[in-house]
Predicted model as a PDB file, atoms N, CA, C, CB and O in Angstrom, pLDDT in the B-factor column:
MODEL        1                                                                  
ATOM      1  N   MET A   1      29.303  20.344 -95.724  1.00 62.00           N  
ATOM      2  CA  MET A   1      29.328  21.585 -94.852  1.00 62.00           C  
ATOM      3  C   MET A   1      29.365  21.150 -93.523  1.00 62.00           C  
ATOM      4  CB  MET A   1      28.140  22.526 -95.042  1.00 62.00           C  
ATOM      5  O   MET A   1      28.696  20.161 -93.224  1.00 62.00           O  
ATOM      6  N   SER A   2      30.086  21.766 -92.610  1.00 74.00           N  
ATOM      7  CA  SER A   2      30.248  21.407 -91.235  1.00 74.00           C  
ATOM      8  C   SER A   2      28.954  21.604 -90.507  1.00 74.00           C  
ATOM      9  CB  SER A   2      31.350  22.203 -90.595  1.00 74.00           C  
ATOM     10  O   SER A   2      28.065  22.285 -91.019  1.00 74.00           O  
ATOM     11  N   GLU A   3      28.806  21.031 -89.322  1.00 84.00           N  
ATOM     12  CA  GLU A   3      27.553  21.093 -88.537  1.00 84.00           C  
ATOM     13  C   GLU A   3      27.480  22.518 -88.070  1.00 84.00           C  
ATOM     14  CB  GLU A   3      27.516  20.051 -87.306  1.00 84.00           C  
ATOM     15  O   GLU A   3      26.366  23.041 -88.020  1.00 84.00           O  
ATOM     16  N   MET A   4      28.538  23.198 -87.724  1.00 86.00           N  
ATOM     17  CA  MET A   4      28.473  24.541 -87.296  1.00 86.00           C  
ATOM     18  C   MET A   4      27.970  25.554 -88.448  1.00 86.00           C  
ATOM     19  CB  MET A   4      29.862  24.926 -86.786  1.00 86.00           C  
ATOM     20  O   MET A   4      27.120  26.430 -88.288  1.00 86.00           O  
ATOM     21  N   ASN A   5      28.591  25.291 -89.518  1.00 93.00           N  
ATOM     22  CA  ASN A   5      28.092  26.141 -90.589  1.00 93.00           C  
ATOM     23  C   ASN A   5      26.573  26.013 -91.039  1.00 93.00           C  
ATOM     24  CB  ASN A   5      28.932  25.875 -91.743  1.00 93.00           C  
ATOM     25  O   ASN A   5      25.925  26.951 -91.502  1.00 93.00           O  
ATOM     26  N   ALA A   6      26.121  24.798 -90.851  1.00 91.00           N  
ATOM     27  CA  ALA A   6      24.685  24.519 -91.116  1.00 91.00           C  
ATOM     28  C   ALA A   6      23.850  25.264 -90.269  1.00 91.00           C  
ATOM     29  CB  ALA A   6      24.344  23.120 -90.966  1.00 91.00           C  
ATOM     30  O   ALA A   6      22.740  25.568 -90.706  1.00 91.00           O  
ATOM     31  N   LEU A   7      24.206  25.649 -89.029  1.00 92.00           N  
ATOM     32  CA  LEU A   7      23.509  26.380 -87.970  1.00 92.00           C  
ATOM     33  C   LEU A   7      23.502  27.940 -88.214  1.00 92.00           C  
ATOM     34  CB  LEU A   7      24.182  26.055 -86.606  1.00 92.00           C  
ATOM     35  O   LEU A   7      22.667  28.677 -87.690  1.00 92.00           O  
ATOM     36  N   LEU A   8      24.450  28.357 -89.010  1.00 95.00           N  
ATOM     37  CA  LEU A   8      24.591  29.854 -89.348  1.00 95.00           C  
ATOM     38  C   LEU A   8      23.274  30.369 -90.022  1.00 95.00           C  
ATOM     39  CB  LEU A   8      25.869  30.111 -90.367  1.00 95.00           C  
ATOM     40  O   LEU A   8      22.827  29.878 -91.059  1.00 95.00           O  
ATOM     41  N   GLU A   9      22.684  31.420 -89.328  1.00 95.00           N  
ATOM     42  CA  GLU A   9      21.582  32.036 -89.919  1.00 95.00           C  
ATOM     43  C   GLU A   9      21.750  33.513 -90.219  1.00 95.00           C  
ATOM     44  CB  GLU A   9      20.464  31.838 -89.085  1.00 95.00           C  
ATOM     45  O   GLU A   9      22.709  34.140 -89.769  1.00 95.00           O  
ATOM     46  N   LEU A  10      20.795  34.081 -90.997  1.00 97.00           N  
ATOM     47  CA  LEU A  10      20.858  35.507 -91.319  1.00 97.00           C  
ATOM     48  C   LEU A  10      20.983  36.253 -90.098  1.00 97.00           C  
ATOM     49  CB  LEU A  10      19.672  35.982 -92.084  1.00 97.00           C  
ATOM     50  O   LEU A  10      20.244  36.114 -89.123  1.00 97.00           O  
ATOM     51  N   GLY A  11      22.110  37.182 -90.206  1.00 97.00           N  
ATOM     52  CA  GLY A  11      22.228  38.249 -89.183  1.00 97.00           C  
ATOM     53  C   GLY A  11      23.122  37.703 -88.153  1.00 97.00           C  
ATOM     54  O   GLY A  11      23.296  38.459 -87.197  1.00 97.00           O  
ATOM     55  N   MET A  12      23.744  36.549 -88.115  1.00 97.00           N  
ATOM     56  CA  MET A  12      24.647  36.039 -87.178  1.00 97.00           C  
ATOM     57  C   MET A  12      26.083  36.675 -87.408  1.00 97.00           C  
ATOM     58  CB  MET A  12      24.663  34.500 -87.283  1.00 97.00           C  
ATOM     59  O   MET A  12      26.484  37.017 -88.521  1.00 97.00           O  
ATOM     60  N   ILE A  13      26.832  36.798 -86.201  1.00 98.00           N  
ATOM     61  CA  ILE A  13      28.160  37.385 -86.351  1.00 98.00           C  
ATOM     62  C   ILE A  13      29.132  36.374 -86.406  1.00 98.00           C  
ATOM     63  CB  ILE A  13      28.496  38.308 -85.291  1.00 98.00           C  
ATOM     64  O   ILE A  13      29.022  35.442 -85.609  1.00 98.00           O  
ATOM     65  N   VAL A  14      30.084  36.391 -87.221  1.00 98.00           N  
ATOM     66  CA  VAL A  14      31.147  35.358 -87.372  1.00 98.00           C  
ATOM     67  C   VAL A  14      32.427  35.980 -87.706  1.00 98.00           C  
ATOM     68  CB  VAL A  14      30.803  34.339 -88.434  1.00 98.00           C  
ATOM     69  O   VAL A  14      32.600  37.146 -88.060  1.00 98.00           O  
ATOM     70  N   ARG A  15      33.469  34.890 -87.521  1.00 98.00           N  
ATOM     71  CA  ARG A  15      34.819  35.452 -87.851  1.00 98.00           C  
ATOM     72  C   ARG A  15      35.379  34.245 -88.778  1.00 98.00           C  
ATOM     73  CB  ARG A  15      35.819  35.803 -86.403  1.00 98.00           C  
ATOM     74  O   ARG A  15      35.006  33.082 -88.627  1.00 98.00           O  
ATOM     75  N   HIS A  16      36.230  34.619 -89.662  1.00 98.00           N  
ATOM     76  CA  HIS A  16      36.821  33.673 -90.684  1.00 98.00           C  
ATOM     77  C   HIS A  16      38.146  33.261 -89.915  1.00 98.00           C  
ATOM     78  CB  HIS A  16      37.110  34.413 -92.270  1.00 98.00           C  
ATOM     79  O   HIS A  16      38.954  34.109 -89.537  1.00 98.00           O  
ATOM     80  N   PRO A  17      38.310  31.914 -89.711  1.00 96.00           N  
ATOM     81  CA  PRO A  17      39.433  31.424 -88.882  1.00 96.00           C  
ATOM     82  C   PRO A  17      40.825  31.640 -89.449  1.00 96.00           C  
ATOM     83  CB  PRO A  17      39.260  29.985 -88.643  1.00 96.00           C  
ATOM     84  O   PRO A  17      41.802  31.549 -88.707  1.00 96.00           O  
ATOM     85  N   ASP A  18      40.950  31.929 -90.767  1.00 97.00           N  
ATOM     86  CA  ASP A  18      42.295  32.136 -91.411  1.00 97.00           C  
ATOM     87  C   ASP A  18      42.462  33.568 -91.810  1.00 97.00           C  
ATOM     88  CB  ASP A  18      42.480  31.229 -92.664  1.00 97.00           C  
ATOM     89  O   ASP A  18      43.511  33.873 -92.376  1.00 97.00           O  
ATOM     90  N   ARG A  19      41.450  34.593 -91.557  1.00 97.00           N  
ATOM     91  CA  ARG A  19      41.557  35.859 -91.935  1.00 97.00           C  
ATOM     92  C   ARG A  19      41.246  36.803 -90.662  1.00 97.00           C  
ATOM     93  CB  ARG A  19      40.639  36.078 -93.125  1.00 97.00           C  
ATOM     94  O   ARG A  19      40.346  37.611 -90.887  1.00 97.00           O  
ATOM     95  N   PRO A  20      41.714  36.853 -89.591  1.00 96.00           N  
ATOM     96  CA  PRO A  20      41.571  37.610 -88.383  1.00 96.00           C  
ATOM     97  C   PRO A  20      41.434  39.119 -88.838  1.00 96.00           C  
ATOM     98  CB  PRO A  20      42.828  37.359 -87.386  1.00 96.00           C  
ATOM     99  O   PRO A  20      40.652  39.879 -88.267  1.00 96.00           O  
ATOM    100  N   ASP A  21      42.248  39.523 -89.912  1.00 97.00           N  
ATOM    101  CA  ASP A  21      42.200  40.961 -90.272  1.00 97.00           C  
ATOM    102  C   ASP A  21      40.997  41.411 -90.819  1.00 97.00           C  
ATOM    103  CB  ASP A  21      43.188  41.297 -91.176  1.00 97.00           C  
ATOM    104  O   ASP A  21      40.745  42.615 -90.869  1.00 97.00           O  
ATOM    105  N   TRP A  22      40.118  40.433 -91.294  1.00 97.00           N  
ATOM    106  CA  TRP A  22      38.799  40.856 -91.799  1.00 97.00           C  
ATOM    107  C   TRP A  22      37.864  41.307 -90.751  1.00 97.00           C  
ATOM    108  CB  TRP A  22      38.164  39.772 -92.535  1.00 97.00           C  
ATOM    109  O   TRP A  22      36.829  41.868 -91.113  1.00 97.00           O  
ATOM    110  N   GLY A  23      38.110  41.126 -89.460  1.00 97.00           N  
ATOM    111  CA  GLY A  23      37.270  41.398 -88.321  1.00 97.00           C  
ATOM    112  C   GLY A  23      35.980  40.438 -88.325  1.00 97.00           C  
ATOM    113  O   GLY A  23      35.918  39.330 -88.856  1.00 97.00           O  
ATOM    114  N   GLU A  24      34.998  41.081 -87.641  1.00 98.00           N  
ATOM    115  CA  GLU A  24      33.802  40.284 -87.498  1.00 98.00           C  
ATOM    116  C   GLU A  24      32.838  40.653 -88.776  1.00 98.00           C  
ATOM    117  CB  GLU A  24      33.082  40.603 -86.022  1.00 98.00           C  
ATOM    118  O   GLU A  24      32.746  41.769 -89.286  1.00 98.00           O  
ATOM    119  N   GLY A  25      32.165  39.508 -89.163  1.00 98.00           N  
ATOM    120  CA  GLY A  25      31.161  39.733 -90.227  1.00 98.00           C  
ATOM    121  C   GLY A  25      29.814  39.316 -89.848  1.00 98.00           C  
ATOM    122  O   GLY A  25      29.618  38.658 -88.827  1.00 98.00           O  
ATOM    123  N   GLN A  26      28.873  39.681 -90.646  1.00 98.00           N  
ATOM    124  CA  GLN A  26      27.387  39.414 -90.484  1.00 98.00           C  
ATOM    125  C   GLN A  26      26.910  38.608 -91.643  1.00 98.00           C  
ATOM    126  CB  GLN A  26      26.545  40.746 -90.390  1.00 98.00           C  
ATOM    127  O   GLN A  26      26.963  39.054 -92.789  1.00 98.00           O  
ATOM    128  N   VAL A  27      26.422  37.372 -91.344  1.00 98.00           N  
ATOM    129  CA  VAL A  27      25.968  36.392 -92.171  1.00 98.00           C  
ATOM    130  C   VAL A  27      24.766  37.088 -92.961  1.00 98.00           C  
ATOM    131  CB  VAL A  27      25.573  35.090 -91.342  1.00 98.00           C  
ATOM    132  O   VAL A  27      23.825  37.598 -92.354  1.00 98.00           O  
ATOM    133  N   GLN A  28      24.855  37.077 -94.320  1.00 98.00           N  
ATOM    134  CA  GLN A  28      23.607  37.701 -95.116  1.00 98.00           C  
ATOM    135  C   GLN A  28      22.888  36.439 -95.884  1.00 98.00           C  
ATOM    136  CB  GLN A  28      24.150  38.964 -96.331  1.00 98.00           C  
ATOM    137  O   GLN A  28      21.768  36.588 -96.372  1.00 98.00           O  
ATOM    138  N   SER A  29      23.490  35.367 -95.954  1.00 98.00           N  
ATOM    139  CA  SER A  29      22.735  34.304 -96.404  1.00 98.00           C  
ATOM    140  C   SER A  29      23.535  32.863 -96.393  1.00 98.00           C  
ATOM    141  CB  SER A  29      22.259  34.684 -97.796  1.00 98.00           C  
ATOM    142  O   SER A  29      24.763  32.842 -96.483  1.00 98.00           O  
ATOM    143  N   ASN A  30      22.833  31.787 -96.288  1.00 97.00           N  
ATOM    144  CA  ASN A  30      23.470  30.460 -96.060  1.00 97.00           C  
ATOM    145  C   ASN A  30      22.509  29.615 -97.006  1.00 97.00           C  
ATOM    146  CB  ASN A  30      23.508  29.939 -94.362  1.00 97.00           C  
ATOM    147  O   ASN A  30      21.443  29.170 -96.580  1.00 97.00           O  
ATOM    148  N   ILE A  31      22.892  29.440 -98.164  1.00 95.00           N  
ATOM    149  CA  ILE A  31      22.153  28.573 -99.056  1.00 95.00           C  
ATOM    150  C   ILE A  31      22.935  27.407 -99.536  1.00 95.00           C  
ATOM    151  CB  ILE A  31      21.673  29.324-100.202  1.00 95.00           C  
ATOM    152  O   ILE A  31      23.989  27.612-100.139  1.00 95.00           O  
ATOM    153  N   GLY A  32      22.546  26.300 -99.338  1.00 92.00           N  
ATOM    154  CA  GLY A  32      23.201  25.047 -99.744  1.00 92.00           C  
ATOM    155  C   GLY A  32      24.780  25.057 -99.544  1.00 92.00           C  
ATOM    156  O   GLY A  32      25.524  24.701-100.457  1.00 92.00           O  
ATOM    157  N   GLY A  33      25.231  25.458 -98.379  1.00 90.00           N  
ATOM    158  CA  GLY A  33      26.511  25.606 -98.038  1.00 90.00           C  
ATOM    159  C   GLY A  33      27.312  26.700 -98.528  1.00 90.00           C  
ATOM    160  O   GLY A  33      28.520  26.751 -98.298  1.00 90.00           O  
ATOM    161  N   VAL A  34      26.635  27.666 -99.259  1.00 97.00           N  
ATOM    162  CA  VAL A  34      27.322  28.853 -99.740  1.00 97.00           C  
ATOM    163  C   VAL A  34      26.836  29.958 -98.846  1.00 97.00           C  
ATOM    164  CB  VAL A  34      27.047  29.152-101.275  1.00 97.00           C  
ATOM    165  O   VAL A  34      25.657  30.312 -98.857  1.00 97.00           O  
ATOM    166  N   ILE A  35      27.791  30.528 -98.034  1.00 97.00           N  
ATOM    167  CA  ILE A  35      27.612  31.545 -97.074  1.00 97.00           C  
ATOM    168  C   ILE A  35      28.140  32.812 -97.531  1.00 97.00           C  
ATOM    169  CB  ILE A  35      28.205  31.191 -95.837  1.00 97.00           C  
ATOM    170  O   ILE A  35      29.334  32.906 -97.814  1.00 97.00           O  
ATOM    171  N   THR A  36      27.291  33.863 -97.632  1.00 98.00           N  
ATOM    172  CA  THR A  36      27.660  35.155 -97.893  1.00 98.00           C  
ATOM    173  C   THR A  36      27.825  36.058 -96.507  1.00 98.00           C  
ATOM    174  CB  THR A  36      26.600  35.724 -98.860  1.00 98.00           C  
ATOM    175  O   THR A  36      26.883  36.222 -95.732  1.00 98.00           O  
ATOM    176  N   VAL A  37      28.888  36.511 -96.341  1.00 98.00           N  
ATOM    177  CA  VAL A  37      29.194  37.370 -95.089  1.00 98.00           C  
ATOM    178  C   VAL A  37      29.637  38.734 -95.444  1.00 98.00           C  
ATOM    179  CB  VAL A  37      30.300  36.733 -94.207  1.00 98.00           C  
ATOM    180  O   VAL A  37      30.532  38.870 -96.278  1.00 98.00           O  
ATOM    181  N   MET A  38      29.041  39.834 -94.837  1.00 98.00           N  
ATOM    182  CA  MET A  38      29.718  41.154 -94.953  1.00 98.00           C  
ATOM    183  C   MET A  38      30.546  41.343 -93.784  1.00 98.00           C  
ATOM    184  CB  MET A  38      28.742  42.320 -95.088  1.00 98.00           C  
ATOM    185  O   MET A  38      30.076  41.421 -92.649  1.00 98.00           O  
ATOM    186  N   PHE A  39      31.894  41.425 -94.081  1.00 98.00           N  
ATOM    187  CA  PHE A  39      32.920  41.537 -93.107  1.00 98.00           C  
ATOM    188  C   PHE A  39      33.239  43.022 -92.972  1.00 98.00           C  
ATOM    189  CB  PHE A  39      34.165  40.699 -93.494  1.00 98.00           C  
ATOM    190  O   PHE A  39      33.263  43.798 -93.927  1.00 98.00           O  
ATOM    191  N   ARG A  40      33.473  43.343 -91.739  1.00 93.00           N  
ATOM    192  CA  ARG A  40      33.697  44.959 -91.392  1.00 93.00           C  
ATOM    193  C   ARG A  40      34.931  45.435 -92.329  1.00 93.00           C  
ATOM    194  CB  ARG A  40      34.135  45.247 -89.589  1.00 93.00           C  
ATOM    195  O   ARG A  40      34.761  46.430 -93.034  1.00 93.00           O  
ATOM    196  N   GLU A  41      36.048  44.816 -92.349  1.00 95.00           N  
ATOM    197  CA  GLU A  41      37.162  45.200 -92.874  1.00 95.00           C  
ATOM    198  C   GLU A  41      37.444  44.914 -94.433  1.00 95.00           C  
ATOM    199  CB  GLU A  41      38.079  44.646 -92.080  1.00 95.00           C  
ATOM    200  O   GLU A  41      38.229  45.574 -95.114  1.00 95.00           O  
ATOM    201  N   GLU A  42      36.597  43.707 -94.938  1.00 97.00           N  
ATOM    202  CA  GLU A  42      36.934  43.086 -96.245  1.00 97.00           C  
ATOM    203  C   GLU A  42      35.748  43.277 -97.163  1.00 97.00           C  
ATOM    204  CB  GLU A  42      37.290  41.548 -96.098  1.00 97.00           C  
ATOM    205  O   GLU A  42      35.875  43.116 -98.377  1.00 97.00           O  
ATOM    206  N   GLY A  43      34.531  43.635 -96.576  1.00 97.00           N  
ATOM    207  CA  GLY A  43      33.410  43.750 -97.350  1.00 97.00           C  
ATOM    208  C   GLY A  43      32.758  42.347 -97.609  1.00 97.00           C  
ATOM    209  O   GLY A  43      33.091  41.379 -96.925  1.00 97.00           O  
ATOM    210  N   LYS A  44      31.829  42.252 -98.600  1.00 98.00           N  
ATOM    211  CA  LYS A  44      31.146  41.003 -98.858  1.00 98.00           C  
ATOM    212  C   LYS A  44      31.891  39.955 -99.511  1.00 98.00           C  
ATOM    213  CB  LYS A  44      30.038  41.233 -99.611  1.00 98.00           C  
ATOM    214  O   LYS A  44      32.496  40.107-100.572  1.00 98.00           O  
ATOM    215  N   VAL A  45      31.826  38.860 -98.828  1.00 98.00           N  
ATOM    216  CA  VAL A  45      32.735  37.708 -99.193  1.00 98.00           C  
ATOM    217  C   VAL A  45      31.636  36.445 -99.226  1.00 98.00           C  
ATOM    218  CB  VAL A  45      34.091  37.486 -97.975  1.00 98.00           C  
ATOM    219  O   VAL A  45      30.759  36.245 -98.386  1.00 98.00           O  
ATOM    220  N   VAL A  46      31.913  35.656-100.405  1.00 98.00           N  
ATOM    221  CA  VAL A  46      31.110  34.330-100.564  1.00 98.00           C  
ATOM    222  C   VAL A  46      31.985  33.259-100.107  1.00 98.00           C  
ATOM    223  CB  VAL A  46      30.632  34.023-102.080  1.00 98.00           C  
ATOM    224  O   VAL A  46      33.133  33.196-100.549  1.00 98.00           O  
ATOM    225  N   ILE A  47      31.547  32.403 -99.256  1.00 97.00           N  
ATOM    226  CA  ILE A  47      32.455  31.382 -98.757  1.00 97.00           C  
ATOM    227  C   ILE A  47      31.794  30.004 -99.001  1.00 97.00           C  
ATOM    228  CB  ILE A  47      32.782  31.610 -97.219  1.00 97.00           C  
ATOM    229  O   ILE A  47      30.588  29.799 -98.863  1.00 97.00           O  
ATOM    230  N   ASP A  48      32.755  29.032 -99.399  1.00 96.00           N  
ATOM    231  CA  ASP A  48      32.187  27.664 -99.513  1.00 96.00           C  
ATOM    232  C   ASP A  48      32.295  27.004 -98.222  1.00 96.00           C  
ATOM    233  CB  ASP A  48      32.879  26.823-100.580  1.00 96.00           C  
ATOM    234  O   ASP A  48      33.373  26.709 -97.706  1.00 96.00           O  
ATOM    235  N   GLY A  49      31.094  26.768 -97.687  1.00 94.00           N  
ATOM    236  CA  GLY A  49      30.986  26.128 -96.239  1.00 94.00           C  
ATOM    237  C   GLY A  49      31.500  24.709 -96.194  1.00 94.00           C  
ATOM    238  O   GLY A  49      31.564  24.127 -95.111  1.00 94.00           O  
ATOM    239  N   ARG A  50      31.862  24.133 -97.297  1.00 93.00           N  
ATOM    240  CA  ARG A  50      32.466  22.770 -97.358  1.00 93.00           C  
ATOM    241  C   ARG A  50      33.931  22.805 -97.012  1.00 93.00           C  
ATOM    242  CB  ARG A  50      32.290  22.150 -98.755  1.00 93.00           C  
ATOM    243  O   ARG A  50      34.515  21.814 -96.575  1.00 93.00           O  
ATOM    244  N   ARG A  51      34.531  24.004 -97.224  1.00 95.00           N  
ATOM    245  CA  ARG A  51      36.007  24.194 -97.090  1.00 95.00           C  
ATOM    246  C   ARG A  51      36.478  24.997 -95.926  1.00 95.00           C  
ATOM    247  CB  ARG A  51      36.525  24.831 -98.280  1.00 95.00           C  
ATOM    248  O   ARG A  51      37.586  24.867 -95.408  1.00 95.00           O  
ATOM    249  N   ILE A  52      35.431  25.948 -95.505  1.00 95.00           N  
ATOM    250  CA  ILE A  52      36.032  26.841 -94.469  1.00 95.00           C  
ATOM    251  C   ILE A  52      34.822  26.761 -93.349  1.00 95.00           C  
ATOM    252  CB  ILE A  52      36.397  28.513 -95.087  1.00 95.00           C  
ATOM    253  O   ILE A  52      33.632  26.921 -93.621  1.00 95.00           O  
ATOM    254  N   GLU A  53      35.314  26.505 -92.137  1.00 96.00           N  
ATOM    255  CA  GLU A  53      34.239  26.575 -90.940  1.00 96.00           C  
ATOM    256  C   GLU A  53      34.405  27.805 -90.220  1.00 96.00           C  
ATOM    257  CB  GLU A  53      34.368  25.383 -89.873  1.00 96.00           C  
ATOM    258  O   GLU A  53      35.396  27.989 -89.513  1.00 96.00           O  
ATOM    259  N   LEU A  54      33.456  28.695 -90.362  1.00 97.00           N  
ATOM    260  CA  LEU A  54      33.324  29.930 -89.768  1.00 97.00           C  
ATOM    261  C   LEU A  54      33.141  29.888 -88.247  1.00 97.00           C  
ATOM    262  CB  LEU A  54      32.239  30.600 -90.389  1.00 97.00           C  
ATOM    263  O   LEU A  54      32.512  28.965 -87.731  1.00 97.00           O  
ATOM    264  N   VAL A  55      33.662  30.836 -87.551  1.00 96.00           N  
ATOM    265  CA  VAL A  55      33.601  30.844 -85.995  1.00 96.00           C  
ATOM    266  C   VAL A  55      32.543  31.848 -85.601  1.00 96.00           C  
ATOM    267  CB  VAL A  55      35.048  31.252 -85.294  1.00 96.00           C  
ATOM    268  O   VAL A  55      32.656  33.046 -85.861  1.00 96.00           O  
ATOM    269  N   PRO A  56      31.428  31.284 -84.914  1.00 96.00           N  
ATOM    270  CA  PRO A  56      30.492  32.269 -84.606  1.00 96.00           C  
ATOM    271  C   PRO A  56      30.928  32.955 -83.534  1.00 96.00           C  
ATOM    272  CB  PRO A  56      29.232  31.794 -84.387  1.00 96.00           C  
ATOM    273  O   PRO A  56      31.701  32.398 -82.753  1.00 96.00           O  
ATOM    274  N   VAL A  57      30.487  34.335 -83.309  1.00 96.00           N  
ATOM    275  CA  VAL A  57      30.776  35.210 -82.104  1.00 96.00           C  
ATOM    276  C   VAL A  57      29.585  35.464 -81.346  1.00 96.00           C  
ATOM    277  CB  VAL A  57      31.377  36.533 -82.479  1.00 96.00           C  
ATOM    278  O   VAL A  57      28.590  35.997 -81.838  1.00 96.00           O  
ATOM    279  N   PHE A  58      29.686  35.048 -80.022  1.00 90.00           N  
ATOM    280  CA  PHE A  58      28.525  35.125 -79.225  1.00 90.00           C  
ATOM    281  C   PHE A  58      28.748  36.203 -78.176  1.00 90.00           C  
ATOM    282  CB  PHE A  58      28.198  33.773 -78.599  1.00 90.00           C  
ATOM    283  O   PHE A  58      27.866  36.458 -77.356  1.00 90.00           O  
TER     284      PHE A  58                                                      
ENDMDL                                                                          
END                                                                             
């Protein structure tokens, strides 16, 4: 898991780097590199943090 993904916490807002059409999403969990995000346009997505580095929105 990337260092950035390791810092993601419940409630943080993120974007998927390869899916801008999903819009912003809110982190629901980050357990052992498996990150669950509720995206505005896509719904709930489970992401393997070892393969995809999510982009935090500040």
